[in-house]
ZADOSE-553506 format. One record per residue (C-alpha): x, y, z; residue in three letters. Coordinates in steps of 0.02 Angstrom, whole numbers, padded with zeros to 5 digits, always signed. Layout:
N
XYZALA...
***
This chain:
332
+01675+02548+04369MET+01760+02449+04180ASN+01753+02306+04293SER+01596+02325+04326ILE+01523+02334+04184ILE+01622+02173+04116LEU+01544+02106+04249GLY+01364+02125+04202VAL+01393+02054+04017ILE+01481+01942+04052LEU+01330+01893+04132ILE+01212+01943+03990VAL+01309+01838+03901VAL+01312+01674+04034ALA+01124+01693+04065VAL+01069+01693+03880VAL+01201+01564+03864ILE+01094+01467+03999LEU+00942+01533+03895GLY+00982+01425+03746VAL+01049+01296+03794VAL+00884+01277+03929VAL+00798+01282+03745PHE+00870+01186+03669PHE+00867+01021+03811PHE+00691+01086+03847LEU+00628+01100+03679THR+00584+01009+03518THR+00554+01007+03334THR+00427+00889+03238VAL+00453+00876+03025PRO+00305+00876+02920GLN+00253+00701+02908GLY+00318+00616+03056SER+00245+00602+03211ILE+00336+00601+03415TYR+00274+00483+03568LEU+00337+00564+03739VAL+00369+00434+03866GLU+00351+00492+04073TRP+00476+00390+04143PHE+00470+00248+04018GLY+00264+00239+03977GLU+00197+00323+03858HIS+00119+00476+03899HIS+00084+00599+03741ARG+00103+00604+03550THR+00183+00749+03469LEU+00133+00821+03270LYS+00243+00946+03176SER+00289+01107+03257GLY+00392+01167+03407LEU+00347+01090+03570HIS+00397+01101+03751VAL+00477+00950+03880LEU+00484+00929+04037ILE+00664+00897+04105PRO+00710+00729+04176ILE+00510+00661+04153ALA+00462+00693+03965GLU+00596+00630+03836LYS+00542+00570+03639VAL+00539+00389+03628ALA+00511+00362+03450TYR+00498+00464+03304LYS+00388+00394+03142ILE+00369+00444+02984ASP+00188+00429+02938VAL+00222+00474+02748ARG+00191+00336+02603GLU+00342+00226+02636GLN+00428+00087+02527THR+00500-00063+02591LEU+00580-00226+02460ASP+00585-00343+02465VAL+00735-00461+02448ALA+00786-00566+02291SER+00700-00775+02353GLN+00717-00958+02286GLU+00558-00991+02276VAL+00468-01198+02179ILE+00319-01170+02123THR+00178-01320+02107LYS+00275-01387+01972ASP+00454-01403+02049ASN+00508-01278+01925ALA+00644-01158+02056MET+00633-00966+02024VAL+00697-00808+02084LEU+00567-00708+02133VAL+00587-00497+02208ASP+00471-00355+02249GLY+00379-00188+02322VAL+00288-00187+02440LEU+00189+00017+02483PHE+00136+00047+02675PHE+00064+00168+02783LYS+00068+00201+02958VAL-00115+00258+03016GLU-00080+00218+03180ASP+00108+00240+03282ALA+00075+00221+03452VAL+00021+00058+03390LYS+00170+00018+03271ALA+00290+00072+03413SER+00236-00025+03530TYR+00138-00194+03473GLU+00289-00251+03352VAL+00469-00223+03390SER+00539-00191+03198ASP+00394-00159+03099TYR+00491-00138+02949ARG+00542-00305+02963GLY+00426-00381+03036ALA+00307-00317+02854ILE+00461-00386+02737SER+00444-00542+02818HIS+00269-00566+02802LEU+00296-00498+02625VAL+00409-00663+02602THR+00316-00804+02672ALA+00149-00747+02572ASN+00267-00757+02414ILE+00326-00919+02469ARG+00154-00988+02489GLY+00081-00895+02350ALA+00215-00953+02248VAL+00238-01138+02278GLY+00026-01158+02258SER+00025-01100+02064ILE+00114-01191+01917ASP+00291-01075+01818LEU+00153-01030+01696ASP-00008-00981+01786GLU+00153-00874+01884LEU+00215-00787+01726LEU+00008-00770+01658SER-00055-00729+01830LYS+00065-00595+01908ARG-00049-00464+01959GLU-00198-00601+02021GLU-00038-00682+02102LEU+00019-00483+02176SER-00171-00460+02237HIS-00201-00614+02323ASP-00018-00593+02436ILE-00098-00387+02467LEU-00235-00452+02567LYS-00152-00577+02630GLU-00015-00422+02702VAL-00140-00311+02719HIS-00231-00403+02844ASP-00099-00453+02964ALA-00054-00271+02988THR-00197-00213+03026GLN-00158-00252+03229LYS-00006-00153+03173TRP-00059+00010+03142GLY-00005-00025+02976ILE-00115-00006+02813ASN-00002-00106+02666VAL-00076-00011+02506LEU+00005-00118+02383ARG+00116-00256+02333VAL+00172-00287+02186GLN+00291-00445+02120ILE+00429-00335+01997GLN+00528-00529+01945ASP+00518-00702+01908ILE+00668-00787+01828LYS+00682-00959+01805PRO+00812-01068+01768PRO+00889-01015+01626GLU+00878-01222+01548GLY+00705-01182+01592LEU+00658-01022+01499VAL+00770-01124+01362ALA+00650-01227+01359ALA+00503-01125+01373MET+00562-01017+01238THR+00537-01193+01089LYS+00387-01242+01214GLN+00317-01062+01150LEU+00414-01036+00947THR+00323-01212+00931ALA+00145-01180+01005GLU+00180-01007+00889ARG+00211-01108+00747GLU+00083-01198+00744LYS-00033-01098+00805ARG+00014-01007+00626ALA-00008-01172+00539ALA-00191-01184+00595THR-00231-01028+00559ILE-00139-01052+00362PHE-00240-01209+00334ALA-00400-01136+00403GLU-00363-01008+00274GLY-00310-01137+00135GLU-00513-01211+00165LYS-00606-01050+00171SER-00516-01039+00023ALA-00565-01216-00068ALA-00746-01190-00001ILE-00772-01033-00070ARG-00647-01076-00261ARG-00781-01223-00228ALA-00948-01107-00224GLU-00891-01012-00345GLY-00850-01140-00470GLU-01055-01210-00411LYS-01115-01015-00452GLU-01028-01016-00609SER-01098-01188-00664SER-01268-01137-00615VAL-01266-00968-00695LEU-01178-01040-00869LEU-01343-01167-00859ALA-01469-01064-00803LYS-01388-00931-00966GLY-01388-01121-01069GLU-01573-01145-01017ALA-01621-00967-01088GLU-01520-00972-01242ALA-01616-01148-01277GLU-01770-01012-01240HIS-01759-00898-01340LEU-01702-01024-01485ARG-01845-01089-01461ALA-01951-00976-01463ASP-01871-00889-01594ALA-01887-01082-01699LYS-02072-01095-01662LYS-02097-00916-01711TYR-02002-00936-01915SER-02087-01098-01909ASP-02257-00972-01896TYR-02190-00876-02015CYS-02151-01024-02138ALA-02324-01081-02115ALA-02416-00907-02107GLU-02293-00892-02282ALA-02349-01063-02357ARG-02548-01027-02321GLU-02539-00846-02408ARG-02442-00949-02550GLY-02560-01093-02555ALA-02691-00984-02556LEU-02652-00874-02714ALA-02595-01028-02782GLU-02803-01084-02767ALA-02838-00935-02807ARG-02725-00923-02987ALA-02771-01112-03009THR-02958-01043-02967SER-02938-00890-03122GLN-02851-01020-03236MET-02984-01162-03209SER-03112-01026-03270LYS-02990-00944-03420ALA-02970-01139-03479ILE-03153-01192-03476SER-03194-01011-03588GLY-03083-01076-03698GLY-02936-00958-03690ASP-02772-01040-03759ILE-02685-00918-03703HIS-02716-00956-03508ALA-02668-01171-03565VAL-02545-01099-03638ASN-02492-00992-03474TYR-02518-01126-03365PHE-02401-01242-03457ILE-02266-01107-03460ALA-02255-01078-03258ILE-02284-01280-03217GLN-02105-01300-03337TYR-02009-01152-03292ILE-02059-01234-03116GLU-01989-01398-03164ALA-01842-01316-03221LEU-01831-01223-03052LYS-01842-01389-02957ALA-01682-01437-03078LEU-01560-01328-03045ALA-01588-01298-02860THR-01596-01460-02807SER-01425-01519-02728GLU-01357-01713-02818ASN-01383-01578-02970GLN-01210-01558-03052LYS-01262-01538-03230ILE-01445-01503-03306LEU-01452-01543-03492MET-01584-01433-03573MET-01660-01493-03708PRO-01761-01348-03733LEU-01882-01296-03897ASP-01851-01123-03908THR-01985-01093-04060ALA-02127-01158-03897ASN-02043-01065-03774VAL-02065-00895-03835ALA-02256-00930-03878GLY-02270-00985-03705SER-02208-00826-03664LEU-02281-00722-03801SER-02461-00805-03755GLY-02427-00761-03562ILE-02389-00559-03627GLY-02602-00543-03745GLU-02673-00636-03554LEU-02587-00534-03465SER-02638-00377-03579ARG-02831-00506-03611ALA-02832-00462-03427ILE-02797-00260-03393TYR-02919-00229-03530ALA-03063-00318-03456ALA-03039-00240-03285GLU-03023-00062-03357ALA-03192-00102-03457ILE-03230-00155-03280HIS-03176-00012-03227THR-03238+00115-03319ILE-03456+00038-03324ASN-03436+00006-03137LYS-03599+00138-03069PRO-03540+00257-02952VAL-03647+00264-02773GLU-03679+00433-02726HIS-03675+00425-02515SER
***
């Protein structure tokens, strides 16, 4: 009985083991992001995407396992001669993605190697067609041109090249030193030019400022001269008016004096003589060339003249008072 049970257990274990072995031989699991190409007796038969798939033994087998995620490919550093015969070291990186796994497997034997050789050749051609200065300053344009050429060439392989980047460009050490000196000289030249332009602008501004200052000063002088002329004109006008008033007053005084003399008023004659005498002394005293004034005066005559002046004044005031009293009053 025990031997029968043991035999059954062995059979069950053998069946399980055989099932597991058959399962592993007849099925395959495709991971996410990959595609498997299955051949039927050496010919492409079907494409397996991610998941569990059953294969027919002997007739089917997985021939290619393709990664359809975005991949990178380093372009090895290489020596390239530019258009102006400068030797430089150039390397880069490429980003691509397999769009058609069948073409990538059956149209080219090694698509990664083919892409690498294609990019290397295009880098050589693109770098050799431009000068070193353009190579250093137009790296993005160079990468774009290489991308276009490589992308067009890899379409028939089912490969989509997404980006091409030139990572590093290394000129020879001596050339780098020469370029550094040239760059320093150009910067110094630009600095000197900018400084000279600044000095020129400053000189022009100073000249313009001096010009404006001179113009304003001239305008100020002209306005001041105009004001002085107006002031002198007004002063002359006032002096002339004063002289005119003085002349009128003197004329009135002379007229009155003439009337008094014609009337036989001796006091008026004395007054007139005294006034003329005093004016003459005043003119002598205020003369610029006169330093010493000798005055042989007759004191009695001067006193008599002054007394006559006083009596004449009193007589005039008395006459005006009588005239005012006798003047008739007008009734409105």
